[in-house]
C-alpha positions as CSV (number, residue, x, y, z in Angstrom):
1,M,87.5,31.4,1.5
2,L,84.4,29.3,0.7
3,Q,81.4,31.0,-0.5
4,H,77.9,29.6,0.5
5,T,75.6,28.8,-2.4
6,P,71.9,28.9,-1.6
7,D,69.7,25.8,-2.3
8,C,67.4,26.0,-5.3
9,A,64.4,25.2,-3.0
10,S,65.1,28.3,-0.9
11,L,65.2,30.6,-3.8
12,P,61.9,32.4,-4.6
13,T,60.3,31.3,-7.9
14,P,59.2,34.3,-9.9
15,G,55.5,34.3,-10.8
16,L,54.3,32.2,-7.8
17,R,52.5,33.9,-4.9
18,P,52.1,32.5,-1.4
19,R,49.0,30.3,-0.9
20,R,48.0,31.2,2.6
21,P,45.7,34.1,1.8
22,L,43.8,31.9,-0.8
23,Q,43.3,29.2,1.8
24,A,42.1,31.7,4.4
25,V,39.6,33.1,1.9
26,C,38.2,29.6,1.1
27,V,37.8,28.7,4.8
28,L,36.1,32.0,5.5
29,A,33.7,31.5,2.6
30,A,32.8,28.0,3.8
31,L,32.1,29.3,7.3
32,V,29.8,32.0,6.0
33,T,27.9,29.5,3.8
34,L,27.4,27.1,6.7
35,S,26.2,29.8,9.0
36,A,23.8,31.0,6.3
37,C,22.4,27.4,6.0
38,S,21.8,27.0,9.7
39,S,20.0,30.4,10.0
40,I,17.7,29.5,7.1
41,T,16.8,26.1,8.7
42,N,16.1,27.8,12.0
43,R,13.7,30.3,10.4
44,M,11.9,27.9,8.1
45,P,10.0,24.7,9.2
46,G,11.7,21.5,8.4
47,I,10.8,19.4,5.4
48,T,9.6,16.6,7.7
49,S,6.9,18.9,9.1
50,L,5.6,19.7,5.6
51,V,5.6,16.2,4.2
52,S,4.6,13.2,6.3
53,P,5.1,9.6,4.9
54,Y,2.1,7.5,4.1
55,K,1.5,4.6,6.6
56,I,-0.7,1.7,5.7
57,D,-3.6,0.5,7.8
58,I,-2.5,-2.3,10.2
59,L,-5.1,-4.8,11.2
60,Q,-4.0,-7.7,13.4
61,G,-5.8,-10.4,15.4
62,N,-9.3,-11.6,15.6
63,V,-12.3,-9.4,15.1
64,V,-14.8,-10.3,17.8
65,T,-18.1,-8.4,17.8
66,R,-20.8,-8.0,20.4
67,E,-23.0,-10.5,18.5
68,Q,-20.4,-13.2,18.6
69,A,-19.8,-12.7,22.3
70,A,-23.5,-12.9,23.0
71,A,-23.6,-16.3,21.2
72,L,-21.1,-17.8,23.7
73,Q,-22.6,-19.9,26.5
74,T,-20.9,-21.7,29.4
75,G,-20.7,-25.4,28.8
76,M,-19.7,-25.1,25.1
77,T,-16.9,-27.3,23.8
78,R,-13.7,-25.9,22.4
79,D,-14.9,-26.7,18.8
80,Q,-18.1,-24.8,19.4
81,V,-16.2,-21.8,20.6
82,R,-13.9,-22.0,17.6
83,D,-16.9,-22.1,15.3
84,I,-18.2,-18.8,16.8
85,L,-15.0,-16.8,17.4
86,G,-12.4,-18.5,15.1
87,S,-9.0,-19.7,16.1
88,P,-7.5,-17.9,19.0
89,L,-4.6,-15.5,18.4
90,L,-2.8,-16.7,21.6
91,A,-3.0,-20.3,22.8
92,S,-0.2,-21.1,25.2
93,V,1.0,-24.5,26.0
94,F,1.5,-23.4,29.6
95,H,-2.0,-22.1,29.8
96,A,-4.0,-24.8,28.0
97,D,-7.2,-23.8,29.7
98,R,-7.2,-20.3,28.3
99,W,-7.7,-18.8,24.8
100,D,-7.0,-15.1,24.1
101,Y,-8.6,-13.2,21.2
102,V,-6.7,-10.0,20.7
103,F,-7.6,-7.4,18.0
104,T,-5.6,-4.2,17.1
105,F,-6.3,-1.7,14.4
106,R,-3.9,1.2,13.6
107,R,-4.6,3.9,11.0
108,Q,-2.7,7.1,10.3
109,G,-4.3,10.1,12.0
110,Q,-6.6,8.0,14.3
111,A,-6.2,6.6,17.7
112,P,-5.4,2.9,17.6
113,Q,-8.2,0.4,18.5
114,Q,-7.4,-2.5,20.8
115,R,-9.8,-5.1,22.2
116,R,-9.4,-8.4,24.0
117,L,-11.6,-11.4,24.8
118,T,-10.3,-14.3,26.9
119,A,-12.1,-17.6,27.2
120,F,-11.4,-19.9,30.1
121,F,-12.0,-23.6,29.8
122,K,-12.2,-26.4,32.4
123,A,-12.0,-30.0,31.1
124,D,-12.3,-28.8,27.5
125,V,-15.6,-27.0,28.3
126,L,-16.1,-23.2,28.4
127,E,-16.3,-22.1,32.0
128,R,-16.4,-18.3,31.6
129,F,-15.1,-15.5,29.4
130,E,-14.0,-11.9,29.9
131,A,-14.1,-9.3,27.3
132,D,-13.6,-5.6,26.7
133,E,-16.4,-3.3,25.5
134,L,-17.0,-4.9,22.1
135,P,-18.6,-3.0,19.1
136,T,-21.5,-4.4,17.1
137,E,-20.8,-5.5,13.6
138,A,-22.2,-2.3,12.1
139,E,-20.2,-0.2,14.6
140,F,-17.0,-2.0,13.6
141,V,-17.5,-1.5,9.9
142,A,-18.3,2.2,10.5
143,S,-15.1,2.6,12.5
144,L,-13.1,1.2,9.6
145,D,-14.6,3.8,7.2
146,A,-14.3,6.7,9.8
147,G,-11.9,9.5,8.8
148,R,-11.7,8.5,5.1
149,K,-12.7,10.9,2.4
150,F,-14.7,9.4,-0.3
151,D,-15.5,11.1,-3.6
152,K,-19.1,11.2,-4.6
153,A,-19.8,8.1,-6.6
154,P,-21.0,8.9,-10.2
155,P,-24.6,7.7,-11.0
156,L,-24.5,4.2,-12.5
157,Q,-27.6,4.7,-14.7
158,A,-27.9,7.2,-17.6
159,T,-31.0,9.2,-18.3
160,E,-32.9,9.0,-21.6
161,A,-31.5,12.4,-22.7
162,Q,-27.9,11.2,-21.9
163,L,-28.5,8.0,-24.0
164,K,-29.9,10.0,-26.9
165,T,-26.9,12.5,-26.8
166,F,-24.5,9.6,-26.7
167,D,-26.2,7.9,-29.7
168,E,-26.1,11.1,-31.8
169,R,-22.5,11.7,-30.9
170,N,-21.5,8.2,-32.0
171,K,-23.4,8.5,-35.3
172,T,-21.7,11.8,-36.2
173,S,-18.2,10.7,-35.1
174,A,-18.3,7.2,-36.7
175,P,-16.8,7.2,-40.2
176,T,-19.1,5.9,-42.8
177,A,-17.6,2.9,-44.6
178,P,-18.0,3.0,-48.4
179,T,-20.6,0.6,-49.7
180,T,-18.8,-1.7,-52.2
181,P,-20.4,-4.8,-53.6
182,A,-19.2,-7.9,-51.9
183,A,-16.9,-10.1,-53.9
184,P,-18.4,-13.3,-55.2
185,A,-17.5,-16.3,-53.2
186,A,-15.2,-18.7,-54.8
187,A,-16.9,-21.7,-56.3
188,P,-16.0,-25.0,-54.6
189,A,-13.8,-27.4,-56.5
190,A,-15.7,-29.8,-58.7
191,S,-13.2,-32.6,-58.5
192,Y,-10.8,-33.7,-55.8
193,P,-7.5,-35.5,-56.1
194,P,-7.5,-39.2,-55.1
195,L,-6.5,-39.9,-51.5
196,E,-4.4,-43.0,-52.5
197,T,-2.6,-43.9,-55.6
198,S,-3.7,-47.0,-57.4
199,G,-0.6,-49.0,-56.7
200,S,-0.4,-48.4,-52.9
201,A,-0.7,-51.3,-50.6
202,R,-3.3,-51.2,-47.8
């Protein structure tokens, strides 16, 4: 009668415990941690609402002011219009009789500015122009500085009392150099070596 011998793999190894409970504990801990993170982010504002990235000012196109538009007159040549307004931002080959001057300005925290002036030509002569409400030069400069916070500029001129205090502070803080007699200057050489030897050919 043959007797069945069990495999070595099927025999329980002493000292080893089954791993299923350990895996279950790790999965449970990971789920608890993830649920805690999601509840914290729901209760607290996101980091993007606390910190906003800095965006630079974007200035594009031609700045056309009310004074420049007032200088335009019908009958001017293209060169005269270019001298007043500058080169157009848009000059199409398909619309050779039209120049578009477009201006946009975007700054973080402010509404974007956009203006347009269109000049129409007939036989290279200005026939008419259409423009949005244009600001004066002073209004345009003021709009660029609007919304900026400038620190108070320090005064550029010192008072007499400030100058006196500054001089006294420099006199007391400057180290006094010891007065030593100056070394006598070296006497110039009385005789000089000859530039050429007596036997050299010229």
